C-alpha positions as CSV (number, residue, x, y, z in Angstrom):
1,M,-104.0,144.8,111.9
2,K,-107.7,143.1,113.0
3,N,-105.7,141.2,116.0
4,F,-104.1,144.5,117.4
5,L,-107.6,146.4,117.6
6,I,-108.9,143.3,119.3
7,F,-106.1,143.3,121.5
8,S,-105.9,146.8,122.4
9,G,-109.5,146.9,123.0
10,L,-109.6,144.6,125.5
11,L,-106.6,145.9,127.0
12,F,-108.3,149.1,127.1
13,I,-111.5,147.8,129.2
14,V,-109.6,145.6,131.1
15,N,-107.3,148.8,132.4
16,S,-110.3,150.8,132.8
17,C,-112.1,148.2,135.2
18,T,-108.9,147.9,137.4
19,M,-108.6,151.9,138.0
20,N,-110.5,153.5,140.5
21,N,-111.1,156.8,140.8
22,Y,-111.2,157.1,144.7
23,P,-108.8,159.2,146.2
24,I,-105.9,157.6,147.9
25,R,-106.2,157.4,151.6
26,N,-104.0,156.5,154.4
27,S,-105.2,154.0,156.1
28,Y,-103.5,155.6,159.4
29,P,-104.5,158.2,161.5
30,N,-103.1,161.3,161.2
31,Y,-102.2,162.3,165.1
32,S,-99.8,165.2,165.7
33,N,-97.2,164.1,168.0
34,S,-96.2,168.0,168.7
35,S,-96.1,168.6,172.5
36,S,-96.7,172.1,172.0
37,A,-99.8,171.5,170.0
38,N,-101.0,169.3,172.8
39,T,-100.2,171.6,175.6
40,E,-101.7,174.5,173.6
41,R,-105.0,171.9,173.4
42,E,-105.0,171.3,177.3
43,Y,-104.6,174.8,178.0
44,N,-107.6,176.0,175.9
45,E,-109.5,173.2,177.5
46,L,-108.7,174.2,181.0
47,L,-109.6,177.4,180.4
48,K,-113.3,176.5,180.0
49,T,-113.3,174.9,183.6
50,Y,-110.8,176.9,185.3
51,K,-111.8,178.9,188.7
52,P,-108.6,181.1,189.5
53,E,-108.6,181.5,193.4
54,T,-107.5,185.2,193.2
55,A,-108.9,186.2,196.4
56,D,-107.4,183.6,198.7
57,V,-103.9,183.8,197.0
58,L,-104.0,187.7,197.6
59,T,-104.9,187.2,201.4
60,D,-102.3,184.8,201.9
61,L,-99.5,186.9,200.0
62,L,-100.3,189.8,201.9
63,N,-101.5,188.6,205.4
64,G,-99.8,185.0,205.4
65,S,-101.0,183.2,208.5
66,S,-98.9,180.4,210.2
67,D,-102.5,178.9,211.9
68,N,-103.7,179.0,207.5
69,P,-102.9,174.8,206.4
70,Q,-102.7,176.3,203.1
71,T,-100.4,178.8,201.1
72,S,-100.1,180.0,198.0
73,I,-98.2,179.3,194.6
74,S,-97.5,181.7,191.9
75,I,-96.3,181.0,188.7
76,E,-94.8,183.6,186.2
77,N,-94.7,182.3,182.6
78,K,-92.4,184.6,181.1
79,S,-92.1,182.6,177.5
80,R,-94.1,183.0,174.3
81,C,-96.2,180.0,174.7
82,N,-98.9,179.4,176.8
83,M,-98.4,176.6,179.4
84,V,-100.0,174.0,181.9
85,L,-98.4,173.8,184.9
86,T,-99.3,170.2,186.9
87,V,-98.8,170.5,191.0
88,S,-99.1,167.2,192.5
89,G,-98.4,166.2,196.2
90,N,-100.1,163.9,198.8
91,N,-103.7,164.0,198.5
92,F,-103.1,166.9,196.0
93,Y,-103.5,167.1,192.0
94,R,-104.3,170.3,190.1
95,K,-103.3,171.7,186.9
96,I,-103.1,175.4,186.1
97,P,-103.3,177.0,182.9
98,I,-100.8,180.0,182.5
99,G,-100.9,182.5,179.4
100,A,-97.9,183.5,177.7
101,G,-96.5,186.6,179.1
102,K,-98.9,185.9,182.5
103,V,-98.9,185.2,186.1
104,G,-100.6,181.8,187.3
105,Y,-101.4,181.1,190.9
106,A,-103.2,178.6,193.2
107,M,-103.9,177.7,196.9
108,I,-101.9,174.5,198.2
109,P,-101.9,172.7,201.7
110,K,-98.3,173.7,203.1
111,N,-95.9,171.5,204.5
112,Q,-95.8,169.0,201.8
113,N,-93.5,167.6,198.8
114,Y,-94.8,168.9,195.7
115,K,-94.0,167.9,192.0
116,L,-94.6,170.8,189.7
117,S,-94.2,169.9,185.9
118,G,-95.2,171.4,182.4
119,M,-94.3,171.9,179.1
120,V,-92.7,175.5,178.4
121,C,-92.3,176.3,174.3
122,Q,-91.4,172.4,173.8
123,S,-89.1,172.3,176.5
124,A,-90.1,170.1,180.1
125,Y,-90.0,171.8,183.3
126,S,-90.0,169.5,186.6
127,S,-89.0,169.9,190.2
128,S,-89.8,168.6,193.4
129,K,-90.1,171.2,196.3
130,Y,-91.5,170.7,200.1
131,I,-93.3,173.9,200.4
132,T,-94.1,175.7,203.7
133,N,-95.0,179.2,202.6
134,S,-95.8,181.2,199.6
135,Y,-93.8,179.9,196.6
136,A,-93.0,181.6,193.4
137,I,-91.2,180.7,190.6
138,T,-90.5,182.2,187.1
139,L,-90.5,180.4,183.8
140,S,-89.2,180.9,180.5
141,N,-88.0,179.2,177.2
């Protein structure tokens, strides 16, 4: 019986020394792979600095001139999600934040090929267009 008590006491001491009272932590960082979360984060960041070209776009739409080297592009977002449309062409790159149910727009150099791309509610949109005059598209999910 004496040996049993000594053995139990030693076992208790050893066991209490090896147990830690620290919370279990995952050694890997927790990154979200959700494209919609990334799009929403990018949308909110762009809103802080984005300057819409409202007057120039309206002038182009109402008085479109063949002499002007630029034209307008407008994107209607009929989805329930905010989005960011990337417009890239020869020496041109712009990201346009477009809220759910809103219209985004920008002035771009005309007579160029452009790649338009973005995420609309976890669906990828990508298109290549040669734009010569004002251009409008409607996106929905």
